[in-house]
ROMARDREN-876763 format. One line per 8 residues: for each residue z, x, y of N, C-alpha, C. Coordinates in nm, 2 decimals. Layout:
<rs>
Z,X,Y,Z,X,Y,Z,X,Y; ...
</rs>
This chain:
<rs>
-0.81,3.44,-8.87,-0.96,3.46,-8.89,-0.99,3.44,-9.03; -1.09,3.35,-9.06,-1.13,3.32,-9.19,-1.28,3.29,-9.19; -1.36,3.40,-9.19,-1.51,3.38,-9.18,-1.57,3.31,-9.30; -1.51,3.33,-9.42,-1.57,3.28,-9.54,-1.46,3.21,-9.63; -1.51,3.11,-9.71,-1.42,3.06,-9.81,-1.48,3.11,-9.94; -1.39,3.18,-10.02,-1.44,3.24,-10.14,-1.43,3.14,-10.26; -1.55,3.10,-10.31,-1.55,3.00,-10.42,-1.57,3.07,-10.55; -1.55,3.20,-10.56,-1.57,3.27,-10.68,-1.71,3.32,-10.71
-1.80,3.22,-10.72,-1.94,3.25,-10.75,-2.02,3.28,-10.62; -1.96,3.24,-10.50,-2.03,3.26,-10.38,-1.92,3.25,-10.26; -1.96,3.30,-10.15,-1.88,3.29,-10.03,-1.95,3.20,-9.93; -1.87,3.09,-9.89,-1.92,2.99,-9.80,-1.88,3.02,-9.66; -1.98,3.04,-9.57,-1.94,3.07,-9.43,-1.87,2.95,-9.37; -1.75,2.97,-9.31,-1.67,2.86,-9.26,-1.73,2.80,-9.13; -1.80,2.89,-9.06,-1.86,2.84,-8.93,-1.96,2.73,-8.97; -2.05,2.76,-9.06,-2.16,2.67,-9.10,-2.10,2.54,-9.16
-1.99,2.56,-9.24,-1.93,2.44,-9.31,-1.87,2.35,-9.20; -1.79,2.41,-9.11,-1.73,2.32,-9.01,-1.83,2.25,-8.92; -1.94,2.32,-8.88,-2.04,2.26,-8.80,-2.11,2.15,-8.87; -2.14,2.17,-9.00,-2.20,2.06,-9.08,-2.11,1.94,-9.10; -1.98,1.97,-9.11,-1.88,1.86,-9.12,-1.88,1.78,-8.99; -1.87,1.85,-8.88,-1.87,1.79,-8.75,-2.00,1.71,-8.73; -2.11,1.76,-8.76,-2.24,1.69,-8.75,-2.25,1.57,-8.83; -2.20,1.58,-8.96,-2.20,1.47,-9.05,-2.11,1.35,-9.00
-1.99,1.39,-8.96,-1.90,1.28,-8.90,-1.96,1.22,-8.78; -2.02,1.30,-8.69,-2.08,1.25,-8.57,-2.19,1.15,-8.61; -2.27,1.19,-8.71,-2.39,1.10,-8.75,-2.34,0.97,-8.81; -2.24,0.98,-8.89,-2.18,0.86,-8.95,-2.13,0.76,-8.85; -2.06,0.82,-8.75,-2.00,0.73,-8.64,-2.11,0.68,-8.55; -2.22,0.76,-8.52,-2.33,0.71,-8.44,-2.40,0.60,-8.51; -2.42,0.61,-8.64,-2.49,0.51,-8.72,-2.41,0.38,-8.72; -2.28,0.39,-8.73,-2.19,0.27,-8.73,-2.20,0.20,-8.60
-2.18,0.28,-8.49,-2.18,0.23,-8.35,-2.32,0.18,-8.32; -2.42,0.25,-8.35,-2.56,0.22,-8.31,-2.60,0.08,-8.36; -2.56,0.04,-8.48,-2.59,-0.09,-8.53,-2.55,-0.20,-8.44; -2.43,-0.18,-8.38,-2.38,-0.29,-8.30,-2.45,-0.29,-8.16; -2.53,-0.19,-8.13,-2.61,-0.18,-8.01,-2.75,-0.22,-8.03; -2.78,-0.26,-8.16,-2.92,-0.31,-8.19,-3.01,-0.20,-8.22; -2.97,-0.07,-8.25,-3.06,0.04,-8.28,-3.07,0.04,-8.43; -3.19,0.06,-8.48,-3.22,0.06,-8.62,-3.15,0.18,-8.68
-3.07,0.15,-8.79,-2.99,0.26,-8.85,-3.07,0.37,-8.91; -3.19,0.34,-8.96,-3.27,0.44,-9.02,-3.32,0.54,-8.91; -3.36,0.48,-8.79,-3.40,0.56,-8.68,-3.29,0.66,-8.64; -3.16,0.61,-8.64,-3.05,0.69,-8.60,-3.04,0.82,-8.69; -3.06,0.79,-8.82,-3.05,0.90,-8.92,-3.17,1.00,-8.91; -3.29,0.94,-8.91,-3.40,1.03,-8.92,-3.43,1.10,-8.79; -3.40,1.04,-8.67,-3.41,1.11,-8.54,-3.31,1.22,-8.54; -3.19,1.20,-8.59,-3.09,1.31,-8.60,-3.14,1.43,-8.68
-3.21,1.40,-8.79,-3.26,1.50,-8.88,-3.37,1.59,-8.80; -3.46,1.52,-8.73,-3.55,1.59,-8.65,-3.48,1.67,-8.55; -3.38,1.62,-8.49,-3.30,1.69,-8.39,-3.23,1.81,-8.45; -3.18,1.80,-8.57,-3.11,1.91,-8.64,-3.21,2.02,-8.67; -3.33,1.99,-8.71,-3.43,2.09,-8.73,-3.46,2.17,-8.60; -3.48,2.09,-8.49,-3.50,2.15,-8.36,-3.39,2.23,-8.31; -3.26,2.18,-8.34,-3.14,2.26,-8.31,-3.14,2.39,-8.37; -3.17,2.40,-8.50,-3.17,2.53,-8.57,-3.27,2.62,-8.52
-3.39,2.57,-8.50,-3.50,2.66,-8.45,-3.47,2.71,-8.30; -3.43,2.61,-8.22,-3.40,2.65,-8.08,-3.28,2.75,-8.07; -3.18,2.73,-8.14,-3.06,2.82,-8.14,-3.10,2.96,-8.18; -3.19,2.97,-8.29,-3.23,3.10,-8.34,-3.32,3.17,-8.24; -3.42,3.09,-8.18,-3.52,3.15,-8.09,-3.45,3.21,-7.97; -3.36,3.13,-7.91,-3.29,3.18,-7.79,-3.20,3.30,-7.82; -3.14,3.30,-7.94,-3.06,3.42,-7.99,-3.15,3.54,-8.00; -3.27,3.52,-8.05,-3.37,3.63,-8.06,-3.41,3.68,-7.92
-3.43,3.59,-7.83,-3.46,3.63,-7.69,-3.35,3.72,-7.63; -3.23,3.68,-7.66,-3.12,3.77,-7.60,-3.12,3.91,-7.66; -3.17,3.92,-7.77,-3.18,4.06,-7.84,-3.30,4.14,-7.79; -3.40,4.08,-7.74,-3.52,4.15,-7.70,-3.50,4.27,-7.61; -3.42,4.25,-7.50,-3.41,4.37,-7.41,-3.36,4.49,-7.48; -3.26,4.48,-7.57,-3.21,4.60,-7.64,-3.32,4.65,-7.74; -3.39,4.56,-7.80,-3.50,4.61,-7.90,-3.61,4.68,-7.83; -3.65,4.63,-7.71,-3.76,4.69,-7.63,-3.71,4.82,-7.58
-3.58,4.83,-7.53,-3.53,4.95,-7.47,-3.51,5.06,-7.58; -3.49,5.02,-7.70,-3.47,5.12,-7.81,-3.57,5.09,-7.92; -3.70,5.08,-7.89,-3.80,5.03,-7.98,-3.81,5.12,-8.10; -3.83,5.25,-8.08,-3.85,5.34,-8.19,-3.73,5.35,-8.28; -3.61,5.34,-8.23,-3.49,5.34,-8.31,-3.49,5.21,-8.39; -3.52,5.10,-8.33,-3.52,4.97,-8.40,-3.63,4.97,-8.52; -3.74,5.03,-8.49,-3.85,5.03,-8.59,-3.80,5.11,-8.72; -3.73,5.22,-8.69,-3.67,5.30,-8.80,-3.57,5.22,-8.88
-3.49,5.15,-8.80,-3.38,5.06,-8.86,-3.45,4.95,-8.94; -3.56,4.89,-8.89,-3.63,4.79,-8.96,-3.69,4.84,-9.09; -3.74,4.96,-9.09,-3.80,5.02,-9.21,-3.69,5.05,-9.32; -3.58,5.10,-9.27,-3.47,5.14,-9.36,-3.40,5.02,-9.42; -3.38,4.91,-9.34,-3.30,4.80,-9.39,-3.36,4.67,-9.32; -3.47,4.62,-9.38,-3.54,4.51,-9.32,-3.45,4.38,-9.31; -3.38,4.35,-9.41,-3.29,4.23,-9.41,-3.18,4.24,-9.30; -3.12,4.36,-9.29,-3.02,4.37,-9.19,-3.08,4.37,-9.05
-3.20,4.42,-9.03,-3.27,4.42,-8.90,-3.30,4.27,-8.86; -3.35,4.19,-8.96,-3.38,4.05,-8.94,-3.25,3.97,-8.90; -3.14,4.01,-8.97,-3.02,3.95,-8.94,-2.97,3.98,-8.80; -3.00,4.10,-8.75,-2.97,4.14,-8.62,-3.04,4.06,-8.52; -3.17,4.03,-8.55,-3.26,3.95,-8.46,-3.23,3.80,-8.46; -3.20,3.75,-8.58,-3.19,3.60,-8.60,-3.06,3.56,-8.66; -2.96,3.65,-8.67,-2.84,3.61,-8.74,-2.74,3.52,-8.67; -2.76,3.51,-8.54,-2.67,3.42,-8.46,-2.74,3.30,-8.41
-2.67,3.22,-8.33,-2.72,3.10,-8.27,-2.67,3.09,-8.13; -2.75,3.04,-8.04,-2.71,3.02,-7.90,-2.71,2.87,-7.87; -2.59,2.82,-7.82,-2.58,2.67,-7.80,-2.69,2.61,-7.72; -2.72,2.67,-7.61,-2.82,2.61,-7.52,-2.95,2.59,-7.59; -2.99,2.69,-7.67,-3.11,2.68,-7.74,-3.11,2.57,-7.84; -2.99,2.56,-7.91,-2.97,2.45,-8.00,-2.98,2.31,-7.94; -2.92,2.30,-7.82,-2.92,2.17,-7.74,-3.06,2.13,-7.70; -3.13,2.23,-7.65,-3.27,2.20,-7.61,-3.36,2.16,-7.73
-3.34,2.24,-7.84,-3.41,2.21,-7.96,-3.38,2.07,-8.02; -3.25,2.03,-8.01,-3.21,1.90,-8.06,-3.28,1.79,-7.98; -3.28,1.81,-7.85,-3.34,1.71,-7.76,-3.49,1.70,-7.79; -3.56,1.81,-7.81,-3.70,1.81,-7.83,-3.73,1.75,-7.97; -3.64,1.77,-8.07,-3.66,1.71,-8.20,-3.65,1.56,-8.19; -3.55,1.51,-8.12,-3.54,1.36,-8.10,-3.65,1.31,-8.02; -3.70,1.38,-7.92,-3.81,1.34,-7.84,-3.94,1.33,-7.93; -3.96,1.42,-8.02,-4.07,1.42,-8.11,-4.07,1.30,-8.20
-3.95,1.27,-8.25,-3.93,1.15,-8.34,-3.96,1.02,-8.26; -3.91,1.02,-8.14,-3.92,0.90,-8.06,-4.07,0.87,-8.02; -4.14,0.97,-7.99,-4.28,0.96,-7.95,-4.36,0.92,-8.08; -4.34,0.99,-8.19,-4.42,0.97,-8.31,-4.40,0.83,-8.37; -4.27,0.78,-8.37,-4.24,0.65,-8.43,-4.21,0.54,-8.33; -4.25,0.57,-8.21,-4.24,0.47,-8.10,-4.10,0.40,-8.09; -4.00,0.49,-8.09,-3.86,0.44,-8.07,-3.82,0.47,-7.93; -3.74,0.38,-7.86,-3.70,0.40,-7.73,-3.61,0.53,-7.72
-3.66,0.63,-7.64,-3.59,0.76,-7.63,-3.45,0.74,-7.58; -3.43,0.67,-7.47,-3.30,0.66,-7.40,-3.20,0.58,-7.48; -3.25,0.49,-7.57,-3.15,0.42,-7.66,-3.09,0.53,-7.75; -3.17,0.62,-7.80,-3.11,0.72,-7.89,-3.03,0.82,-7.81; -3.08,0.86,-7.69,-3.01,0.95,-7.60,-2.87,0.91,-7.57; -2.86,0.78,-7.53,-2.73,0.72,-7.49,-2.63,0.72,-7.61; -2.69,0.69,-7.73,-2.61,0.68,-7.85,-2.56,0.82,-7.89; -2.65,0.92,-7.89,-2.61,1.05,-7.94,-2.52,1.13,-7.85
-2.53,1.10,-7.72,-2.47,1.18,-7.62,-2.32,1.21,-7.64; -2.24,1.10,-7.67,-2.09,1.12,-7.69,-2.06,1.21,-7.81; -2.16,1.22,-7.90,-2.13,1.29,-8.03,-2.18,1.43,-8.02; -2.25,1.47,-7.92,-2.30,1.61,-7.91,-2.18,1.70,-7.88; -2.09,1.67,-7.79,-1.97,1.75,-7.77,-1.87,1.75,-7.89; -1.87,1.63,-7.96,-1.79,1.62,-8.08,-1.83,1.72,-8.19; -1.96,1.72,-8.22,-2.01,1.82,-8.32,-1.99,1.96,-8.27; -2.02,1.98,-8.14,-2.00,2.12,-8.08,-1.86,2.17,-8.09
-1.76,2.08,-8.08,-1.62,2.12,-8.09,-1.59,2.18,-8.23; -1.65,2.12,-8.33,-1.63,2.17,-8.47,-1.69,2.31,-8.48; -1.81,2.32,-8.42,-1.87,2.45,-8.42,-1.79,2.56,-8.35; -1.72,2.53,-8.24,-1.64,2.62,-8.17,-1.51,2.66,-8.26; -1.46,2.56,-8.33,-1.35,2.60,-8.42,-1.40,2.69,-8.53; -1.52,2.67,-8.57,-1.59,2.76,-8.67,-1.60,2.90,-8.61; -1.64,2.91,-8.48,-1.65,3.04,-8.41,-1.51,3.11,-8.41; -1.40,3.04,-8.39,-1.27,3.10,-8.39,-1.24,3.15,-8.53
-1.27,3.08,-8.63,-1.25,3.12,-8.77,-1.33,3.25,-8.80; -1.45,3.25,-8.75,-1.54,3.36,-8.78,-1.52,3.48,-8.70; -1.44,3.46,-8.59,-1.42,3.58,-8.50,-1.53,3.61,-8.40; -1.62,3.51,-8.38,-1.73,3.53,-8.29,-1.70,3.46,-8.16; -1.78,3.48,-8.05,-1.76,3.42,-7.92,-1.62,3.43,-7.87; -1.56,3.55,-7.90,-1.42,3.56,-7.87,-1.39,3.58,-7.72; -1.26,3.58,-7.68,-1.22,3.58,-7.54,-1.19,3.72,-7.49; -1.16,3.72,-7.36,-1.12,3.85,-7.30,-0.98,3.90,-7.34
-0.95,4.02,-7.31,-0.82,4.07,-7.34,-0.71,3.99,-7.26; -0.61,3.95,-7.34,-0.51,3.85,-7.28,-0.38,3.87,-7.34; -0.27,3.88,-7.26,-0.14,3.90,-7.32,-0.04,3.79,-7.29; -0.09,3.67,-7.24,-0.01,3.56,-7.21,0.02,3.47,-7.32; 0.06,3.34,-7.29,0.09,3.24,-7.39,-0.04,3.21,-7.47; -0.03,3.18,-7.60,-0.14,3.15,-7.69,-0.24,3.26,-7.71; -0.20,3.38,-7.68,-0.29,3.50,-7.71,-0.30,3.51,-7.86; -0.42,3.56,-7.90,-0.45,3.57,-8.05,-0.48,3.71,-8.08
-0.42,3.76,-8.19,-0.45,3.90,-8.23,-0.53,3.88,-8.36; -0.66,3.91,-8.35,-0.75,3.90,-8.47,-0.73,4.02,-8.56; -0.75,4.00,-8.69,-0.74,4.12,-8.79,-0.87,4.20,-8.77; -0.86,4.32,-8.82,-0.98,4.42,-8.82,-1.09,4.37,-8.91; -1.21,4.38,-8.86,-1.33,4.36,-8.95,-1.44,4.46,-8.90; -1.52,4.50,-9.00,-1.62,4.60,-8.97,-1.73,4.56,-8.88; -1.77,4.43,-8.88,-1.88,4.38,-8.80,-1.84,4.39,-8.65; -1.72,4.35,-8.61,-1.68,4.36,-8.47,-1.54,4.43,-8.47
-1.54,4.56,-8.48,-1.41,4.63,-8.48,-1.34,4.62,-8.35; -1.41,4.60,-8.24,-1.35,4.59,-8.11,-1.26,4.46,-8.09; -1.29,4.36,-8.18,-1.22,4.24,-8.17,-1.07,4.25,-8.19; -1.03,4.34,-8.28,-0.89,4.35,-8.32,-0.81,4.45,-8.23; -0.88,4.52,-8.14,-0.82,4.62,-8.06,-0.71,4.57,-7.97; -0.73,4.45,-7.91,-0.63,4.40,-7.82,-0.61,4.25,-7.84; -0.50,4.19,-7.79,-0.49,4.04,-7.80,-0.60,3.97,-7.72; -0.64,3.86,-7.77,-0.76,3.79,-7.70,-0.72,3.65,-7.66
-0.78,3.60,-7.55,-0.77,3.46,-7.51,-0.85,3.37,-7.61; -0.79,3.27,-7.66,-0.86,3.18,-7.76,-0.96,3.09,-7.69; -1.06,3.14,-7.63,-1.16,3.06,-7.55,-1.23,2.97,-7.64; -1.25,3.00,-7.77,-1.32,2.91,-7.86,-1.25,2.78,-7.87; -1.11,2.79,-7.89,-1.03,2.67,-7.91,-1.02,2.59,-7.78; -1.02,2.66,-7.66,-1.02,2.59,-7.53,-1.15,2.51,-7.52; -1.26,2.57,-7.55,-1.39,2.50,-7.54,-1.39,2.38,-7.64; -1.34,2.40,-7.76,-1.34,2.29,-7.86,-1.25,2.17,-7.80
-1.14,2.20,-7.74,-1.05,2.10,-7.68,-1.13,2.02,-7.57; -1.19,2.10,-7.48,-1.27,2.04,-7.37,-1.38,1.95,-7.43; -1.44,1.99,-7.54,-1.55,1.91,-7.60,-1.50,1.78,-7.66; -1.38,1.79,-7.73,-1.32,1.67,-7.78,-1.29,1.57,-7.67; -1.23,1.62,-7.56,-1.19,1.54,-7.45,-1.32,1.47,-7.39; -1.42,1.55,-7.37,-1.55,1.50,-7.32,-1.61,1.39,-7.41; -1.60,1.41,-7.54,-1.66,1.31,-7.63,-1.58,1.18,-7.62; -1.45,1.19,-7.61,-1.37,1.07,-7.60,-1.39,0.99,-7.47
-1.41,1.07,-7.36,-1.43,1.00,-7.23,-1.57,0.94,-7.23; -1.67,1.01,-7.29,-1.81,0.95,-7.29,-1.81,0.83,-7.38; -1.74,0.83,-7.49,-1.74,0.71,-7.58,-1.67,0.59,-7.50; -1.57,0.62,-7.43,-1.50,0.51,-7.35,-1.60,0.46,-7.25; -1.67,0.54,-7.17,-1.76,0.50,-7.07,-1.87,0.42,-7.13; -1.93,0.46,-7.25,-2.03,0.39,-7.31,-1.99,0.25,-7.36; -1.87,0.25,-7.42,-1.82,0.12,-7.47,-1.79,0.02,-7.35; -1.73,0.07,-7.24,-1.70,-0.01,-7.13,-1.83,-0.06,-7.06
-1.93,0.02,-7.05,-2.05,-0.01,-6.99,-2.13,-0.12,-7.07; -2.12,-0.10,-7.20,-2.20,-0.19,-7.29,-2.14,-0.33,-7.29; -2.02,-0.35,-7.26,-1.95,-0.48,-7.26,-2.00,-0.57,-7.14; -2.06,-0.50,-7.04,-2.11,-0.58,-6.92,-2.25,-0.63,-6.94; -2.29,-0.73,-6.86,-2.42,-0.78,-6.87,-2.52,-0.67,-6.81; -2.64,-0.67,-6.86,-2.74,-0.57,-6.82,-2.75,-0.54,-6.67; -2.76,-0.65,-6.60,-2.77,-0.64,-6.45,-2.64,-0.59,-6.38; -2.53,-0.60,-6.45,-2.40,-0.56,-6.39,-2.36,-0.42,-6.43
-2.44,-0.35,-6.51,-2.40,-0.22,-6.56,-2.43,-0.12,-6.45; -2.32,-0.04,-6.41,-2.34,0.06,-6.31,-2.41,0.19,-6.37; -2.38,0.21,-6.50,-2.44,0.32,-6.57,-2.57,0.28,-6.63; -2.68,0.34,-6.59,-2.82,0.31,-6.64,-2.85,0.40,-6.76; -2.96,0.36,-6.83,-3.00,0.43,-6.95,-3.03,0.57,-6.91; -2.98,0.66,-6.99,-3.01,0.81,-6.98,-2.91,0.88,-6.89; -2.83,0.80,-6.81,-2.74,0.87,-6.72,-2.62,0.93,-6.79; -2.58,0.87,-6.90,-2.47,0.93,-6.98,-2.50,1.07,-7.02
-2.63,1.10,-7.06,-2.67,1.23,-7.10,-2.66,1.33,-6.98; -2.70,1.28,-6.86,-2.69,1.36,-6.74,-2.55,1.39,-6.71; -2.46,1.30,-6.73,-2.32,1.32,-6.70,-2.26,1.43,-6.79; -2.29,1.41,-6.92,-2.25,1.51,-7.02,-2.30,1.65,-6.98; -2.43,1.66,-6.95,-2.49,1.79,-6.92,-2.42,1.85,-6.80; -2.40,1.77,-6.69,-2.34,1.82,-6.57,-2.20,1.88,-6.60; -2.12,1.80,-6.68,-1.99,1.84,-6.71,-1.98,1.97,-6.79; -2.07,1.97,-6.89,-2.06,2.09,-6.98,-2.12,2.22,-6.91
-2.22,2.20,-6.83,-2.28,2.31,-6.76,-2.18,2.38,-6.66; -2.11,2.29,-6.59,-2.00,2.34,-6.50,-1.89,2.41,-6.58; -1.84,2.34,-6.68,-1.74,2.39,-6.77,-1.78,2.53,-6.83; -1.90,2.54,-6.88,-1.95,2.66,-6.94,-1.95,2.78,-6.85; -1.99,2.75,-6.72,-2.00,2.85,-6.62,-1.86,2.92,-6.61; -1.76,2.84,-6.61,-1.62,2.90,-6.59,-1.57,2.96,-6.72; -1.60,2.89,-6.84,-1.56,2.94,-6.97,-1.61,3.08,-7.00; -1.73,3.11,-6.95,-1.80,3.24,-6.97,-1.71,3.35,-6.91
-1.63,3.32,-6.80,-1.55,3.42,-6.74,-1.43,3.46,-6.84; -1.41,3.38,-6.94,-1.30,3.40,-7.03,-1.35,3.46,-7.16; -1.49,3.48,-7.17,-1.55,3.54,-7.29,-1.54,3.69,-7.28; -1.51,3.75,-7.40,-1.50,3.90,-7.41,-1.61,3.96,-7.49; -1.70,3.88,-7.55,-1.80,3.94,-7.64,-1.93,3.96,-7.55; -1.99,4.07,-7.58,-2.11,4.12,-7.50,-2.24,4.08,-7.56; -2.24,4.01,-7.68,-2.36,3.99,-7.76,-2.45,3.89,-7.69; -2.40,3.81,-7.59,-2.49,3.71,-7.53,-2.59,3.77,-7.43
-2.56,3.89,-7.39,-2.65,3.96,-7.29,-2.61,3.92,-7.15; -2.64,4.02,-7.06,-2.61,4.00,-6.92,-2.72,4.04,-6.83; -2.73,3.97,-6.71,-2.82,4.01,-6.61,-2.74,4.03,-6.48; -2.71,4.16,-6.45,-2.62,4.19,-6.34,-2.48,4.16,-6.39; -2.40,4.08,-6.31,-2.27,4.05,-6.35,-2.26,3.91,-6.41; -2.37,3.84,-6.43,-2.38,3.71,-6.49,-2.42,3.72,-6.63; -2.36,3.64,-6.72,-2.41,3.63,-6.86,-2.53,3.54,-6.87; -2.60,3.55,-6.98,-2.72,3.47,-7.00,-2.68,3.32,-6.99
-2.57,3.28,-7.05,-2.53,3.14,-7.04,-2.49,3.09,-6.90; -2.44,3.18,-6.82,-2.40,3.15,-6.69,-2.53,3.12,-6.60; -2.63,3.21,-6.63,-2.76,3.19,-6.55,-2.82,3.06,-6.59; -2.82,3.03,-6.72,-2.88,2.91,-6.77,-2.81,2.79,-6.71; -2.67,2.80,-6.71,-2.59,2.69,-6.66,-2.62,2.66,-6.51; -2.62,2.77,-6.43,-2.64,2.76,-6.29,-2.78,2.70,-6.25; -2.88,2.74,-6.33,-3.01,2.69,-6.31,-3.02,2.54,-6.35; -2.95,2.50,-6.45,-2.96,2.36,-6.50,-2.88,2.26,-6.44
-2.77,2.30,-6.37,-2.68,2.21,-6.30,-2.75,2.11,-6.20; -2.83,2.17,-6.11,-2.90,2.08,-6.02,-3.00,1.99,-6.09; -3.06,2.04,-6.20,-3.16,1.96,-6.27,-3.09,1.84,-6.34; -2.97,1.86,-6.39,-2.89,1.76,-6.46,-2.85,1.65,-6.36; -2.80,1.70,-6.24,-2.77,1.60,-6.13,-2.89,1.52,-6.08; -3.00,1.59,-6.07,-3.13,1.52,-6.03,-3.16,1.42,-6.14; -3.14,1.45,-6.26,-3.17,1.36,-6.37,-3.09,1.23,-6.36; -2.96,1.24,-6.33,-2.87,1.13,-6.31,-2.92,1.04,-6.20
-2.96,1.10,-6.09,-3.01,1.02,-5.97,-3.14,0.96,-6.00; -3.23,1.03,-6.07,-3.36,0.98,-6.10,-3.35,0.86,-6.20; -3.27,0.87,-6.30,-3.25,0.76,-6.39,-3.20,0.63,-6.32; -3.11,0.65,-6.22,-3.05,0.54,-6.15,-3.16,0.48,-6.06; -3.23,0.56,-5.99,-3.34,0.52,-5.90,-3.45,0.44,-5.98; -3.48,0.49,-6.10,-3.58,0.42,-6.18,-3.53,0.29,-6.23; -3.40,0.29,-6.27,-3.34,0.17,-6.32,-3.33,0.06,-6.21; -3.31,0.10,-6.08,-3.30,0.01,-5.97,-3.44,-0.06,-5.95
-3.55,0.02,-5.96,-3.68,-0.03,-5.94,-3.72,-0.12,-6.06; -3.67,-0.09,-6.18,-3.70,-0.17,-6.30,-3.63,-0.30,-6.29; -3.50,-0.30,-6.25,-3.42,-0.42,-6.23,-3.48,-0.51,-6.13; -3.53,-0.45,-6.02,-3.59,-0.53,-5.91,-3.72,-0.60,-5.95; -3.80,-0.52,-6.03,-3.92,-0.58,-6.08,-3.90,-0.69,-6.17; -3.79,-0.68,-6.26,-3.75,-0.79,-6.35,-3.71,-0.91,-6.28; -3.63,-0.89,-6.17,-3.58,-1.00,-6.09,-3.69,-1.08,-6.02; -3.79,-1.00,-5.97,-3.91,-1.06,-5.91,-3.99,-1.14,-6.01
-4.00,-1.08,-6.13,-4.08,-1.15,-6.23,-4.01,-1.28,-6.28; -3.88,-1.29,-6.26,-3.81,-1.41,-6.31,-3.79,-1.52,-6.21; -3.84,-1.50,-6.09,-3.82,-1.60,-5.98,-3.92,-1.72,-6.01; -3.88,-1.84,-5.97,-3.96,-1.96,-5.99,-4.10,-1.94,-5.94; -4.12,-1.88,-5.82,-4.25,-1.86,-5.76,-4.34,-1.78,-5.85; -4.28,-1.67,-5.91,-4.36,-1.58,-5.99,-4.39,-1.65,-6.12; -4.30,-1.73,-6.17,-4.32,-1.80,-6.30,-4.44,-1.90,-6.28; -4.43,-1.97,-6.16,-4.54,-2.07,-6.13,-4.67,-2.01,-6.12
-4.68,-1.89,-6.05,-4.81,-1.83,-6.03,-4.86,-1.77,-6.16; -4.77,-1.73,-6.25,-4.81,-1.68,-6.37,-4.87,-1.79,-6.46; -4.82,-1.91,-6.45,-4.87,-2.02,-6.52,-5.01,-2.06,-6.47; -5.03,-2.05,-6.34,-5.16,-2.08,-6.28,-5.26,-1.98,-6.32; -5.22,-1.85,-6.33,-5.31,-1.74,-6.37,-5.36,-1.77,-6.51; -5.28,-1.83,-6.60,-5.32,-1.85,-6.73,-5.43,-1.96,-6.74
</rs>
């Protein structure tokens, strides 16, 4: 466990550092690959910046929402806490981040850029998709270093015994399953598979491609939503909040899985109609009639 790197004059949070490194590497790779797919390199950079701003806002807002039930249930106590130590109270409300909020925020940020600067949204979506789990994996390694998002009590192979810390004293009480590292591994594997699929699909002619624009994002979302539903069973931290026996993330995952699958099917259906209309438009009869119309 190494939450901070001590630089003498300041302490640098390792979680933030690792996530920024992952995001930067992902952006560099996306910019390099995107050029070969005909996407403007400046759009790749600036759309990602919009996405990063949305990511930060979304992750913080959803974290705040998970805290609301406790705040409302103990409102008078929280008000006294807020008056006594405002900064600590704000840190309690906004000090963490929730992945799903960040993902939604990133997508909305890229959408905002796409609409404002008239850039094809699904060109950017297909390019960014393989690098989302890549950057996320670095973030999960950061979680492991910080001692957050920790696993259930576990005494088998690869069990981890975290040292004592005042913020989460319960963390060190028992050996834990390294769920953060498992999720990081699954994300790296997912990133590699998505890159392979994207590269293989791009080598084919447009009409021969089985994977249509936007479907790669749907595949990633379906994979991660299912994986996250089961990974939550290995989580031991209660900070995420629960509704009954399901965690907040499990509820979000279960609700979004059918939407992700529908998105894959909808993109395929739309692409079929688009391809069909292009084929009709390119027939000799259509070309002849269009010349007459002129």
